[in-house]
N, C-alpha and C positions, 0 to 999 in steps of 0.2 A: 352510796348509802353505807353508813357504818352500822353493821348489824347489831352490835352491842348497844349502840346509841338508840336505835329504833326499838330494841327490846325493852329499854327503860321507859318507853312510851307505850308500847303495845301490851306488855304484861299487866301493868297497873290499870290500863284501860279495860282489859279483859275482865279483871276483878270487878271494876266499877260496873261494867256492862252486865255481868252475871247477876250482881246484887240488884241492880236497877231493874233488870228483866224479871227477877223473882218478885220484886215489889209490885210491878205492873200486873203480874199474873195473880198474886195473892189478893191484892186490894182492888176494889171497884174504882173506876176512873175518877169519879168525883170525890170519893173518900180519900184516895191517895193525894189528890191535889190539895185538899184541906189539911191533911197531915203534914204535907211539905210546906205549908204556909202558916204553921202554928207560931213560930218565933219571928216576931216583927218588931222593928224599932225605927225611930226617926233616922238613926245613923244608917241602918240597912236600907231604908227607903232611898236615902241620898246616894249611898254606895252603889246599889244595883241599878239605879236610874242612869248612872254614867258608865258603869262597868259593862252593861249590856251592849254598849257601842263597840265592844271588842268583836262583836259578830255583825257589825253594820258597816260603818265608814272606816274604822281602823284598819281592816285588812288591806284596803286600797292605799292607805298611807304607808303601810309596810311594803307594798309593791314599789312605791316611789323610793323608799329608803334603800331597797335592794338594787335599784338602778345605779346607786352610787357604790355598790359592792361588785356585782356582776350582772350584766345585762341578761344573760340566759337564766339566771336565778329569778330575776324579776319577771321575766317572760313566763317562766314555769308557774310562778305563783299567780300571775294575772290570768293565764289560760285556765288554770285550775279553778280559780274563783268564778270565771265566766261560765265554764262548763257546769260547775256545781250549782250556780244560780239557775241555769236552764233546767237542770234535772230537778232541783227543788221546786221551782215554779210549776213544772209539769206535774209533779207528784201532788202538789197542793191542789192544782186544778182537777186532777183525776179523782182524788179522794173527797175533796170539798167538805172537810170536817169543820164544824163550828168551833169557835174559840171558847175558852172557859166562861166568858161573860154570857154568851148566848146559851151555852149548855146548861148553866145553872139557872138561868131565867126560865128556860123551857122545862127543865126536869126537877129542879129544886128551888122554886120561887121564894121559899121561906129562908133560904141561905143567902146571906149578904156577903159577897166577896169583898175583901179589902184591897182597894186600889191605891196606888201612889198618886197623890194630888198633882195635877198638871200633866200626867202621863196619858198619851193618847191610847185608848184601849181598842184593839182590833177585834173584829167579830167573826171573820170568816177565814177559811183556808188555814186551819191550825196544823194539819198533819202533812209533812213534817215541819220542824222549826227551821226557818231559813237562817236565822241568826246562829243557831247551833251548827248547822251544816257549814256555814261560812267560817266560823271560828275553828272548827275541827279541821276543815280543809287547810286553813292557814297554818295552824299549829303543826299539822302533820307535815306540811311542806317544809316548815322551818326545821322540824326534827330530821327529816330526810336530808336536808342540806347541812345540818350541823354535825360536828364531830364530838360534841360534848354531851355526856350522859345527863349531867345536871340540868342543862338547858332543855333537853328532851323531856325530863320529868316535870320541869317547871312549866313547859308549854302545855303539857297535859292538864296540870292543875289550873292553869289559866282558862283552858277550854271548858273544863268541868264547871268552874265557878261561873263563867259566862253563860253556860247552858242553864245552870240553875237559876240564873237571874230571870230567865224567861218564865219560869214557874213562879218565882217570887212576885213578879210583876203581873201575874195572872194573864199572861199573853199566850201561854202554852200549857199543855199537859205533859206528864212524864213520858208517855209514849212518843210524843212529838220530838222531844230532844233525843230520845233513844234512836229513832230512825235518822234524825238529822245528823247525829254524830257518825253513824255508819255511812251515810251518803257522803259526808265530807271527807272521811278517811279514805273510802274507796276511790273517790274522785282524785284525791292527791296521789294515791298509789298508782292509779291507772295512768295519770299524766306524767309520772316520773320518768318513764323511758323517753318521753319527748325531750325532757331536760338533758338526759344522757346523750341523746343524738345531737342536741344543739351544742354540746361541748366540743364537737368536732369542727365547728365553725369558729375559727380563731377569734374574730372580733367580738363574739358574744361572751367570751371569757373575760373581757375587760369591763371596766366601769364606764359609766357615761362620761365622767370627768376626764378619764384618760383618753377616750376617743376624741373628745372636744379639744384636748390639748394637742393631740396629734394633728388634727385638722387645722388648728391655728398655726402650727409650725409649718405645715405644708402650704398654707395660703401665702401669696406674695405680699 
C-alpha cells in the first residue's frame, strides 16, 4: 500500500463523511431525502439508472479483469466483496429498516416520490446500502493496489457518485449510504493483510494468462 496514494482517497472521503454526517444530524430523514432529490432530469434518470450498477454487477467484472493482471489481486477483491456482502446482508436483516417508498407512504402519504420509469423499487432492508458498500469496497481495494494518486481520487469520486445514485433513484436514504461506505472501506482494509500474505505464494503474483501459457509449454 502506498500511503500517499491512500491519503488521496482517505482525506477527501473524511471531508465528504463529515459533511454528510452533519446533514444527517441537522435534517430530518425524509426532509433530507427530498432535498437531495430536488434536481432531476431525463438525462440524470438515464445516467443514474446505469451508473448505479457500479455497486452491483460491475465489481465482479473488475474481479475478472484483475485475473489478467495478478491472481492474488483478483482474489483479494473477490474475498473482500464476498465478506462485504455477508456483513451488509447481516446488517440489513438486523436493522430491517423500510426503504424510502414505504417510509413516505406510511409517514407522509401526501408526498409523492419521483421514481425513474422502469426501475424496480425495493421496499425493505434499506440500512445500510449494499450497492454503496460494494462500490466503496471495490474502489478502496483498487486504491490500495494502485500506486497512482489520481487513480485513487478518481476511484473515490466514482464511489461517491454511485452512492448518490441510490438516493436519486429513491432506493436508499442518506444514512444508508453513509454506513454502506464505512462498511465497504473497513472490509477492504481488513482483508488487505490477506493480500499481502498471498504475495508470498509465487504463482499468485502471476496473471491467469501467464499461468496458462506455462502449463501449455509443459504439456506434451
